[in-house]
C-alpha positions in Angstrom: 95.0 125.9 126.5 93.6 122.4 126.5 89.9 121.7 126.8 88.4 118.8 128.6 86.0 116.4 126.8 84.6 113.2 128.0 84.9 110.1 125.8 83.9 106.5 126.3 86.8 104.1 126.3 86.0 100.4 126.7 87.4 99.0 129.9 89.8 96.6 128.2 91.3 99.4 126.1 91.6 101.7 129.1 93.5 99.0 131.0 95.8 98.4 128.1 96.4 102.1 127.7 97.1 102.6 131.4 99.5 99.6 131.3 101.3 101.0 128.2 101.6 104.4 129.8 103.0 103.1 133.0 105.5 101.0 131.1 106.7 104.1 129.4 106.7 106.2 132.6 103.9 108.4 131.4 100.4 109.3 132.6 97.6 107.8 130.6 96.8 111.3 129.3 100.4 111.9 128.2 100.5 108.5 126.5 97.2 109.1 124.7 98.3 112.5 123.5 101.5 111.0 122.1 99.7 108.2 120.4 97.1 110.4 118.9 99.6 113.0 117.6 101.7 110.2 116.1 98.7 108.8 114.4 97.7 112.2 113.0 101.2 112.7 111.7 101.1 109.3 110.1 97.8 110.2 108.5 99.3 113.3 107.0 102.2 111.3 105.6 99.9 108.7 104.1 97.8 111.5 102.5 101.0 113.0 101.0 102.1 109.6 99.7 98.7 109.1 98.1 98.9 112.5 96.5 102.3 111.7 95.1 101.1 108.4 93.7 98.2 110.1 92.1 100.3 112.8 90.5 102.9 110.2 89.4 100.2 108.1 87.7 98.8 111.3 86.0 102.3 112.2 84.7 102.5 109.1 82.6 106.0 108.3 83.8 106.9 104.9 85.2 109.1 104.1 88.1 111.8 103.1 85.5 111.7 106.6 84.1 112.5 108.3 87.4 116.4 108.1 87.2 116.4 109.6 83.7 113.9 112.4 84.7 116.0 113.3 87.7 119.2 113.3 85.7 117.6 115.6 83.1 116.2 117.9 85.8 119.6 118.2 87.4 121.3 118.9 84.1 118.8 121.6 83.4 119.4 123.1 86.9 123.1 123.1 86.4 122.8 124.7 82.9 120.7 127.5 84.4 123.4 128.2 86.9 126.0 128.9 84.3 
């Protein structure tokens, strides 16, 4: 169940939001929900990428090492299956 909260939105932003919603055939509330969910999803993705970069840097491997590491991992997986 959704709850209602009041937020201040500057008039120019509210107008732009309403115009964008209308252009997409949505209510301003629907449009805002879509935009906020998309931004939150993007934030999760950016956090995951940052985590991956951090772990990659900690591993000591370079980008040039990746094909060889993947090839070796695949070979190990194949050997385990035998």
